[in-house]
N, C-alpha and C positions, 0 to 999 in steps of 0.2 A: 564535451557534452554534445550530444546529438541534437537535442531539442528540449525546450522548456515550455511547459503548458499547464494550465489547470483544467483543460478540456480534453477528455480521452475519446478517441475514435471508437464508436460503438458497433464494432463488428465482432462476431464470435471469434475467439482466439487471439484478439488483440492483447498484447502484453505491454505493460507499462510499469514504471518504477523509477527509482533513482539510486545512485551510489553516493554515499556520504563518506568523505575522506576526513579522518580525524588525526591530528598530530598531538603528541604529548598528553595523552589521556589514559595511559596504561593504568589499569586497576579501577577505572570508572565504569559506569553502567549507562546504557542507552535504554530509555523507556519509550516505546512507540505505540501509536494508536492510529488506525486507519478508519475514518468515518466514511461510510458508504451509503448509497441509497438503501432503503429498507427492503431487503429481499428475504424470502423464506427458505429455511433449511429443509432437509429431508423430513423432519418431524412436523413441518407445516408452520412452525413458529418463526417470527421475524428474528433474524440473526443480529447479535450485538456487534458493535465495532470490533475490528481485529486489534488485539493488543499483545504486547510481549515485551521482553527485555533481553538485552544482549550485553555480555560483559566484555570489556575491551582488554585484550591480553597482550597488546604490543603498543609501542609508541607511534607507529605508522599503521593505522587501522583503516580498513575499508569495509563498509556495511552496505549491502544491497537490500532494499525494501521494494517489493514489487508484487504484482498480481496480474490477473488476466480476466478477460470478459468471457463468460460461459453462458450456455443456454439454461433457462429461457432468458432471452435478452430483455424482455419487457419489464421485469421487476428490478432491473439493475440500472435503469435510465432515470435521470433527473433532468429537469429543465434548467438550462444555464441561468445564472443570476444576471439580472439586468443592471 
């Protein structure tokens, strides 16, 4: 692991994410959700959280979930929790 954090550097192009290593779960499903600051899509509406599912097809499975920071930066920033 390179770094663990709950604060993401806010520069355009910054990539972040994690790799989940799963053993002995063949045939199971991962349901994921990424809650993000409320930003607007191309249609001008606030985008919902990113969700999805992945089916595990082997006993030794690795799953990467990640994203990056893109323009405009202002609508993707939130204030850190105190």
